[in-house]
C-alpha positions as protocol buffer text, in pm:
chain_id: "A"
residue {
  index: 1
  type: MET
  ca { x: 10971 y: 6298 z: 6634 }
}
residue {
  index: 2
  type: TRP
  ca { x: 11107 y: 6062 z: 6900 }
}
residue {
  index: 3
  type: ALA
  ca { x: 11415 y: 6150 z: 7103 }
}
residue {
  index: 4
  type: TRP
  ca { x: 11623 y: 5878 z: 6935 }
}
residue {
  index: 5
  type: GLU
  ca { x: 11522 y: 6008 z: 6591 }
}
residue {
  index: 6
  type: GLU
  ca { x: 11628 y: 6361 z: 6683 }
}
residue {
  index: 7
  type: VAL
  ca { x: 11965 y: 6234 z: 6803 }
}
residue {
  index: 8
  type: LEU
  ca { x: 12012 y: 6036 z: 6482 }
}
residue {
  index: 9
  type: LEU
  ca { x: 11922 y: 6342 z: 6274 }
}
residue {
  index: 10
  type: GLU
  ca { x: 12176 y: 6555 z: 6458 }
}
residue {
  index: 11
  type: GLU
  ca { x: 12436 y: 6280 z: 6421 }
}
residue {
  index: 12
  type: CYS
  ca { x: 12377 y: 6271 z: 6046 }
}
residue {
  index: 13
  type: LYS
  ca { x: 12436 y: 6646 z: 6035 }
}
residue {
  index: 14
  type: ALA
  ca { x: 12754 y: 6604 z: 6237 }
}
residue {
  index: 15
  type: LEU
  ca { x: 12883 y: 6342 z: 5992 }
}
residue {
  index: 16
  type: LEU
  ca { x: 12888 y: 6614 z: 5724 }
}
residue {
  index: 17
  type: PHE
  ca { x: 13100 y: 6843 z: 5940 }
}
residue {
  index: 18
  type: ASP
  ca { x: 13432 y: 6768 z: 5768 }
}
residue {
  index: 19
  type: ILE
  ca { x: 13306 y: 6713 z: 5413 }
}
residue {
  index: 20
  type: TYR
  ca { x: 13495 y: 6926 z: 5162 }
}
residue {
  index: 21
  type: LEU
  ca { x: 13384 y: 7025 z: 4812 }
}
residue {
  index: 22
  type: VAL
  ca { x: 13671 y: 7020 z: 4562 }
}
residue {
  index: 23
  type: PRO
  ca { x: 13622 y: 7210 z: 4234 }
}
residue {
  index: 24
  type: ASN
  ca { x: 13686 y: 7040 z: 3898 }
}
residue {
  index: 25
  type: VAL
  ca { x: 13669 y: 6692 z: 4053 }
}
residue {
  index: 26
  type: SER
  ca { x: 13388 y: 6447 z: 3976 }
}
residue {
  index: 27
  type: ASP
  ca { x: 13185 y: 6342 z: 4278 }
}
residue {
  index: 28
  type: SER
  ca { x: 13156 y: 5977 z: 4375 }
}
residue {
  index: 29
  type: TRP
  ca { x: 12999 y: 5783 z: 4662 }
}
residue {
  index: 30
  type: GLU
  ca { x: 13147 y: 5490 z: 4849 }
}
residue {
  index: 31
  type: TRP
  ca { x: 13006 y: 5317 z: 5157 }
}
residue {
  index: 32
  type: PHE
  ca { x: 13313 y: 5204 z: 5347 }
}
residue {
  index: 33
  type: LEU
  ca { x: 13119 y: 4977 z: 5585 }
}
residue {
  index: 34
  type: ASP
  ca { x: 13007 y: 4756 z: 5297 }
}
residue {
  index: 35
  type: THR
  ca { x: 13197 y: 4815 z: 4974 }
}
residue {
  index: 36
  type: THR
  ca { x: 13031 y: 4512 z: 4809 }
}
residue {
  index: 37
  type: LYS
  ca { x: 12659 y: 4587 z: 4858 }
}
residue {
  index: 38
  type: GLY
  ca { x: 12699 y: 4957 z: 4918 }
}
residue {
  index: 39
  type: TYR
  ca { x: 12485 y: 5184 z: 5131 }
}
residue {
  index: 40
  type: SER
  ca { x: 12160 y: 5071 z: 5293 }
}
residue {
  index: 41
  type: VAL
  ca { x: 11927 y: 5243 z: 5539 }
}
residue {
  index: 42
  type: ARG
  ca { x: 11950 y: 4939 z: 5767 }
}
residue {
  index: 43
  type: GLY
  ca { x: 12328 y: 4957 z: 5769 }
}
residue {
  index: 44
  type: ALA
  ca { x: 12328 y: 5329 z: 5850 }
}
residue {
  index: 45
  type: TYR
  ca { x: 12076 y: 5278 z: 6130 }
}
residue {
  index: 46
  type: ASP
  ca { x: 12282 y: 4996 z: 6280 }
}
residue {
  index: 47
  type: LEU
  ca { x: 12591 y: 5217 z: 6271 }
}
residue {
  index: 48
  type: LEU
  ca { x: 12426 y: 5511 z: 6448 }
}
residue {
  index: 49
  type: THR
  ca { x: 12241 y: 5307 z: 6711 }
}
residue {
  index: 50
  type: ASN
  ca { x: 12512 y: 5054 z: 6784 }
}
residue {
  index: 51
  type: GLY
  ca { x: 12533 y: 5021 z: 7163 }
}
residue {
  index: 52
  type: GLU
  ca { x: 12913 y: 5028 z: 7160 }
}
residue {
  index: 53
  type: ASP
  ca { x: 13084 y: 5301 z: 6961 }
}
residue {
  index: 54
  type: SER
  ca { x: 13353 y: 5124 z: 6760 }
}
residue {
  index: 55
  type: GLN
  ca { x: 13578 y: 5431 z: 6745 }
}
residue {
  index: 56
  type: MET
  ca { x: 13542 y: 5565 z: 7096 }
}
residue {
  index: 57
  type: GLY
  ca { x: 13475 y: 5250 z: 7296 }
}
residue {
  index: 58
  type: LEU
  ca { x: 13190 y: 5437 z: 7463 }
}
residue {
  index: 59
  type: PRO
  ca { x: 12842 y: 5297 z: 7537 }
}
residue {
  index: 60
  type: PHE
  ca { x: 12595 y: 5522 z: 7360 }
}
residue {
  index: 61
  type: GLU
  ca { x: 12366 y: 5501 z: 7661 }
}
residue {
  index: 62
  type: LEU
  ca { x: 12595 y: 5737 z: 7855 }
}
residue {
  index: 63
  type: VAL
  ca { x: 12508 y: 6019 z: 7616 }
}
residue {
  index: 64
  type: LEU
  ca { x: 12133 y: 5997 z: 7677 }
}
residue {
  index: 65
  type: HIS
  ca { x: 11994 y: 6057 z: 8026 }
}
residue {
  index: 66
  type: PRO
  ca { x: 11628 y: 6069 z: 8135 }
}
residue {
  index: 67
  type: GLN
  ca { x: 11678 y: 6393 z: 8331 }
}
residue {
  index: 68
  type: VAL
  ca { x: 11905 y: 6574 z: 8084 }
}
residue {
  index: 69
  type: PRO
  ca { x: 11768 y: 6795 z: 7803 }
}
residue {
  index: 70
  type: LEU
  ca { x: 11804 y: 6638 z: 7460 }
}
residue {
  index: 71
  type: LYS
  ca { x: 12007 y: 6933 z: 7327 }
}
residue {
  index: 72
  type: VAL
  ca { x: 12271 y: 6859 z: 7590 }
}
residue {
  index: 73
  type: SER
  ca { x: 12289 y: 6493 z: 7488 }
}
residue {
  index: 74
  type: VAL
  ca { x: 12331 y: 6595 z: 7124 }
}
residue {
  index: 75
  type: PHE
  ca { x: 12604 y: 6839 z: 7225 }
}
residue {
  index: 76
  type: VAL
  ca { x: 12790 y: 6563 z: 7415 }
}
residue {
  index: 77
  type: TRP
  ca { x: 12756 y: 6330 z: 7115 }
}
residue {
  index: 78
  type: TRP
  ca { x: 12932 y: 6595 z: 6906 }
}
residue {
  index: 79
  type: LEU
  ca { x: 13189 y: 6648 z: 7180 }
}
residue {
  index: 80
  type: ILE
  ca { x: 13285 y: 6281 z: 7198 }
}
residue {
  index: 81
  type: ARG
  ca { x: 13321 y: 6264 z: 6820 }
}
residue {
  index: 82
  type: ASP
  ca { x: 13525 y: 6586 z: 6812 }
}
residue {
  index: 83
  type: ARG
  ca { x: 13266 y: 6764 z: 6598 }
}
residue {
  index: 84
  type: LEU
  ca { x: 13241 y: 7084 z: 6802 }
}
residue {
  index: 85
  type: PRO
  ca { x: 13357 y: 7409 z: 6638 }
}
residue {
  index: 86
  type: THR
  ca { x: 13666 y: 7449 z: 6853 }
}
residue {
  index: 87
  type: LYS
  ca { x: 13932 y: 7680 z: 6717 }
}
residue {
  index: 88
  type: ALA
  ca { x: 14147 y: 7385 z: 6613 }
}
residue {
  index: 89
  type: ASN
  ca { x: 13861 y: 7233 z: 6413 }
}
residue {
  index: 90
  type: LEU
  ca { x: 13770 y: 7568 z: 6257 }
}
residue {
  index: 91
  type: ALA
  ca { x: 14131 y: 7619 z: 6148 }
}
residue {
  index: 92
  type: ILE
  ca { x: 14138 y: 7273 z: 5988 }
}
residue {
  index: 93
  type: ARG
  ca { x: 13833 y: 7370 z: 5782 }
}
residue {
  index: 94
  type: GLY
  ca { x: 13986 y: 7703 z: 5687 }
}
residue {
  index: 95
  type: VAL
  ca { x: 13723 y: 7906 z: 5872 }
}
residue {
  index: 96
  type: ILE
  ca { x: 13983 y: 8089 z: 6083 }
}
residue {
  index: 97
  type: PRO
  ca { x: 14357 y: 8140 z: 6029 }
}
residue {
  index: 98
  type: VAL
  ca { x: 14599 y: 7923 z: 6222 }
}
residue {
  index: 99
  type: ASP
  ca { x: 14713 y: 8228 z: 6418 }
}
residue {
  index: 100
  type: TYR
  ca { x: 14379 y: 8226 z: 6602 }
}
residue {
  index: 101
  type: ILE
  ca { x: 14370 y: 7866 z: 6723 }
}
residue {
  index: 102
  type: PHE
  ca { x: 14468 y: 7935 z: 7084 }
}
residue {
  index: 103
  type: CYS
  ca { x: 14232 y: 7859 z: 7372 }
}
residue {
  index: 104
  type: VAL
  ca { x: 13967 y: 8115 z: 7458 }
}
residue {
  index: 105
  type: SER
  ca { x: 14083 y: 8107 z: 7821 }
}
residue {
  index: 106
  type: GLY
  ca { x: 14408 y: 8281 z: 7725 }
}
residue {
  index: 107
  type: CYS
  ca { x: 14630 y: 7992 z: 7838 }
}
residue {
  index: 108
  type: CYS
  ca { x: 14820 y: 8001 z: 7504 }
}
residue {
  index: 109
  type: HIS
  ca { x: 14751 y: 7635 z: 7414 }
}
residue {
  index: 110
  type: VAL
  ca { x: 14581 y: 7511 z: 7098 }
}
residue {
  index: 111
  type: GLU
  ca { x: 14208 y: 7486 z: 7154 }
}
residue {
  index: 112
  type: THR
  ca { x: 14124 y: 7120 z: 7091 }
}
residue {
  index: 113
  type: VAL
  ca { x: 13835 y: 6947 z: 7267 }
}
residue {
  index: 114
  type: GLU
  ca { x: 14073 y: 6754 z: 7493 }
}
residue {
  index: 115
  type: HIS
  ca { x: 14253 y: 7070 z: 7594 }
}
residue {
  index: 116
  type: LEU
  ca { x: 13943 y: 7285 z: 7643 }
}
residue {
  index: 117
  type: PHE
  ca { x: 13747 y: 7035 z: 7852 }
}
residue {
  index: 118
  type: LEU
  ca { x: 14023 y: 6840 z: 8028 }
}
residue {
  index: 119
  type: SER
  ca { x: 14364 y: 7009 z: 8021 }
}
residue {
  index: 120
  type: CYS
  ca { x: 14308 y: 7385 z: 8022 }
}
residue {
  index: 121
  type: SER
  ca { x: 14440 y: 7540 z: 8342 }
}
residue {
  index: 122
  type: MET
  ca { x: 14114 y: 7734 z: 8375 }
}
residue {
  index: 123
  type: PHE
  ca { x: 13845 y: 7479 z: 8292 }
}
residue {
  index: 124
  type: ALA
  ca { x: 14018 y: 7159 z: 8410 }
}
residue {
  index: 125
  type: SER
  ca { x: 14005 y: 7286 z: 8769 }
}
residue {
  index: 126
  type: LEU
  ca { x: 13626 y: 7278 z: 8749 }
}
residue {
  index: 127
  type: TRP
  ca { x: 13627 y: 6895 z: 8751 }
}
residue {
  index: 128
  type: LYS
  ca { x: 13817 y: 6888 z: 9080 }
}
residue {
  index: 129
  type: GLN
  ca { x: 13578 y: 7138 z: 9237 }
}
residue {
  index: 130
  type: VAL
  ca { x: 13283 y: 6928 z: 9121 }
}
residue {
  index: 131
  type: ARG
  ca { x: 13436 y: 6617 z: 9278 }
}
residue {
  index: 132
  type: ASP
  ca { x: 13503 y: 6809 z: 9600 }
}
residue {
  index: 133
  type: TRP
  ca { x: 13139 y: 6919 z: 9607 }
}
residue {
  index: 134
  type: ILE
  ca { x: 13015 y: 6563 z: 9567 }
}
residue {
  index: 135
  type: GLY
  ca { x: 13275 y: 6430 z: 9809 }
}
residue {
  index: 136
  type: PHE
  ca { x: 13490 y: 6199 z: 9597 }
}
residue {
  index: 137
  type: VAL
  ca { x: 13841 y: 6194 z: 9455 }
}
residue {
  index: 138
  type: GLY
  ca { x: 13954 y: 6056 z: 9123 }
}
residue {
  index: 139
  type: VAL
  ca { x: 14212 y: 6066 z: 8846 }
}
residue {
  index: 140
  type: ASP
  ca { x: 14117 y: 6245 z: 8527 }
}
residue {
  index: 141
  type: SER
  ca { x: 14177 y: 6084 z: 8189 }
}
residue {
  index: 142
  type: ASN
  ca { x: 14297 y: 6306 z: 7904 }
}
residue {
  index: 143
  type: ILE
  ca { x: 14059 y: 6135 z: 7659 }
}
residue {
  index: 144
  type: ILE
  ca { x: 13702 y: 6265 z: 7649 }
}
residue {
  index: 145
  type: ALA
  ca { x: 13526 y: 5928 z: 7621 }
}
residue {
  index: 146
  type: ASP
  ca { x: 13740 y: 5767 z: 7892 }
}
residue {
  index: 147
  type: HIS
  ca { x: 13687 y: 6066 z: 8118 }
}
residue {
  index: 148
  type: LEU
  ca { x: 13309 y: 6027 z: 8089 }
}
residue {
  index: 149
  type: VAL
  ca { x: 13323 y: 5655 z: 8168 }
}
residue {
  index: 150
  type: GLN
  ca { x: 13556 y: 5700 z: 8465 }
}
residue {
  index: 151
  type: PHE
  ca { x: 13366 y: 5994 z: 8611 }
}
residue {
  index: 152
  type: THR
  ca { x: 13030 y: 5817 z: 8576 }
}
residue {
  index: 153
  type: HIS
  ca { x: 13153 y: 5526 z: 8789 }
}
residue {
  index: 154
  type: LEU
  ca { x: 13351 y: 5740 z: 9033 }
}
residue {
  index: 155
  type: THR
  ca { x: 13118 y: 5677 z: 9327 }
}
residue {
  index: 156
  type: GLY
  ca { x: 13117 y: 5300 z: 9284 }
}
residue {
  index: 157
  type: VAL
  ca { x: 12831 y: 5065 z: 9210 }
}
residue {
  index: 158
  type: GLY
  ca { x: 12462 y: 5148 z: 9220 }
}
residue {
  index: 159
  type: LYS
  ca { x: 12233 y: 5265 z: 8940 }
}
residue {
  index: 160
  type: ALA
  ca { x: 12120 y: 5580 z: 9123 }
}
residue {
  index: 161
  type: LYS
  ca { x: 12477 y: 5696 z: 9187 }
}
residue {
  index: 162
  type: THR
  ca { x: 12583 y: 5616 z: 8831 }
}
residue {
  index: 163
  type: LEU
  ca { x: 12290 y: 5811 z: 8685 }
}
residue {
  index: 164
  type: PHE
  ca { x: 12367 y: 6108 z: 8907 }
}
residue {
  index: 165
  type: MET
  ca { x: 12736 y: 6115 z: 8813 }
}
residue {
  index: 166
  type: GLN
  ca { x: 12643 y: 6078 z: 8446 }
}
residue {
  index: 167
  type: LEU
  ca { x: 12409 y: 6377 z: 8475 }
}
residue {
  index: 168
  type: ILE
  ca { x: 12680 y: 6584 z: 8643 }
}
residue {
  index: 169
  type: TRP
  ca { x: 12936 y: 6502 z: 8373 }
}
residue {
  index: 170
  type: LEU
  ca { x: 12697 y: 6597 z: 8094 }
}
residue {
  index: 171
  type: LEU
  ca { x: 12606 y: 6918 z: 8275 }
}
residue {
  index: 172
  type: CYS
  ca { x: 12966 y: 7011 z: 8357 }
}
residue {
  index: 173
  type: SER
  ca { x: 13065 y: 6975 z: 7992 }
}
residue {
  index: 174
  type: TRP
  ca { x: 12763 y: 7183 z: 7888 }
}
residue {
  index: 175
  type: VAL
  ca { x: 12859 y: 7459 z: 8133 }
}
residue {
  index: 176
  type: VAL
  ca { x: 13218 y: 7464 z: 8006 }
}
residue {
  index: 177
  type: TRP
  ca { x: 13105 y: 7495 z: 7644 }
}
residue {
  index: 178
  type: ASN
  ca { x: 12862 y: 7775 z: 7724 }
}
residue {
  index: 179
  type: GLU
  ca { x: 13135 y: 7961 z: 7911 }
}
residue {
  index: 180
  type: HIS
  ca { x: 13362 y: 7908 z: 7609 }
}
residue {
  index: 181
  type: ASN
  ca { x: 13102 y: 8067 z: 7384 }
}
residue {
  index: 182
  type: ASN
  ca { x: 13036 y: 8352 z: 7627 }
}
residue {
  index: 183
  type: ARG
  ca { x: 13405 y: 8440 z: 7634 }
}
residue {
  index: 184
  type: LEU
  ca { x: 13435 y: 8409 z: 7259 }
}
residue {
  index: 185
  type: PHE
  ca { x: 13134 y: 8616 z: 7157 }
}
residue {
  index: 186
  type: ASN
  ca { x: 13039 y: 8830 z: 7459 }
}
residue {
  index: 187
  type: ASN
  ca { x: 13376 y: 8870 z: 7634 }
}
residue {
  index: 188
  type: PRO
  ca { x: 13258 y: 8826 z: 7996 }
}
residue {
  index: 189
  type: VAL
  ca { x: 13459 y: 8597 z: 8225 }
}
residue {
  index: 190
  type: THR
  ca { x: 13286 y: 8372 z: 8476 }
}
residue {
  index: 191
  type: LEU
  ca { x: 13519 y: 8238 z: 8743 }
}
residue {
  index: 192
  type: VAL
  ca { x: 13532 y: 7865 z: 8821 }
}
residue {
  index: 193
  type: PRO
  ca { x: 13352 y: 7895 z: 9160 }
}
residue {
  index: 194
  type: GLN
  ca { x: 13065 y: 8065 z: 8981 }
}
residue {
  index: 195
  type: LEU
  ca { x: 13062 y: 7791 z: 8717 }
}
residue {
  index: 196
  type: LEU
  ca { x: 13033 y: 7539 z: 8999 }
}
residue {
  index: 197
  type: ASP
  ca { x: 12735 y: 7731 z: 9138 }
}
residue {
  index: 198
  type: ASN
  ca { x: 12578 y: 7713 z: 8792 }
}
residue {
  index: 199
  type: ILE
  ca { x: 12624 y: 7335 z: 8795 }
}
residue {
  index: 200
  type: LYS
  ca { x: 12463 y: 7308 z: 9139 }
}
residue {
  index: 201
  type: PHE
  ca { x: 12172 y: 7526 z: 9034 }
}
residue {
  index: 202
  type: LEU
  ca { x: 12107 y: 7360 z: 8697 }
}
residue {
  index: 203
  type: SER
  ca { x: 12144 y: 7004 z: 8829 }
}
residue {
  index: 204
  type: LEU
  ca { x: 11889 y: 7081 z: 9099 }
}
residue {
  index: 205
  type: GLY
  ca { x: 11653 y: 7224 z: 8838 }
}
residue {
  index: 206
  type: TRP
  ca { x: 11688 y: 6928 z: 8603 }
}
residue {
  index: 207
  type: LEU
  ca { x: 11620 y: 6678 z: 8881 }
}
residue {
  index: 208
  type: LYS
  ca { x: 11325 y: 6867 z: 9029 }
}
residue {
  index: 209
  type: ALA
  ca { x: 11174 y: 6911 z: 8681 }
}
residue {
  index: 210
  type: LYS
  ca { x: 11151 y: 6530 z: 8665 }
}
residue {
  index: 211
  type: LYS
  ca { x: 10998 y: 6523 z: 9017 }
}
residue {
  index: 212
  type: VAL
  ca { x: 11295 y: 6351 z: 9178 }
}
residue {
  index: 213
  type: VAL
  ca { x: 11226 y: 6305 z: 9550 }
}
residue {
  index: 214
  type: PHE
  ca { x: 11473 y: 6473 z: 9787 }
}
residue {
  index: 215
  type: VAL
  ca { x: 11534 y: 6338 z: 10135 }
}
residue {
  index: 216
  type: TYR
  ca { x: 11633 y: 6680 z: 10268 }
}
residue {
  index: 217
  type: GLY
  ca { x: 11544 y: 7035 z: 10171 }
}
residue {
  index: 218
  type: THR
  ca { x: 11695 y: 7181 z: 9858 }
}
residue {
  index: 219
  type: GLN
  ca { x: 11927 y: 7408 z: 10060 }
}
residue {
  index: 220
  type: TRP
  ca { x: 12112 y: 7091 z: 10163 }
}
residue {
  index: 221
  type: TRP
  ca { x: 12191 y: 7035 z: 9796 }
}
residue {
  index: 222
  type: TRP
  ca { x: 12469 y: 7295 z: 9798 }
}
residue {
  index: 223
  type: SER
  ca { x: 12679 y: 7092 z: 10040 }
}
residue {
  index: 224
  type: ASN
  ca { x: 12560 y: 6727 z: 10031 }
}
residue {
  index: 225
  type: PRO
  ca { x: 12395 y: 6632 z: 9700 }
}
residue {
  index: 226
  type: LEU
  ca { x: 12421 y: 6254 z: 9744 }
}
residue {
  index: 227
  type: ASP
  ca { x: 12265 y: 6271 z: 10092 }
}
residue {
  index: 228
  type: CYS
  ca { x: 11995 y: 6500 z: 9956 }
}
residue {
  index: 229
  type: LEU
  ca { x: 11907 y: 6230 z: 9701 }
}
residue {
  index: 230
  type: GLY
  ca { x: 11925 y: 5957 z: 9965 }
}
residue {
  index: 231
  type: ILE
  ca { x: 12212 y: 5778 z: 9791 }
}
residue {
  index: 232
  type: GLY
  ca { x: 12506 y: 5896 z: 10003 }
}
């Protein structure tokens, strides 16, 4: 199975996330994109592979990255479409009571994707530390898709810089979600500086796995990643 096909399969699964079965009601199908001709495989394929997401205004190409594991890209696709099992989403589906919808960090705010990844007093500080590590400043959007676009172009023009910033955003989101799950199911707490070290370590591993050439030794990565890649 090709990478695109795996992404499409996972997206199809995600589309069923908020489907509810109602007893004593007859089922019916309706294809909202074409109510005249109805559903077609071609129409579904065009919807899922459209280069510009009509709802999010996000180029699909930012989700896929040549040096990022496919499972991370699928996770980000779910994140952008608000399909992750955050506490707010689980409460909407009736999986957990509304009394348990507060953020896993203990900040006493409702755990939506925007709050968890962008606004939480614990996890939001990670984005600033990541920018400080790379050596750039920026203003964070409170919308997931916009945040990805802005962060990806934070260092200015240049394909190499854009690809690097895209990789870091995907990785940072992945690290936040894994820390969320660790706190939820295993109860350990990893502090933000340690999460930043995880990002440094994993980003180095992803790049070296694809045989990316480094100008300086890998120890330089911890303080000057752009110089290490020769794109500073």
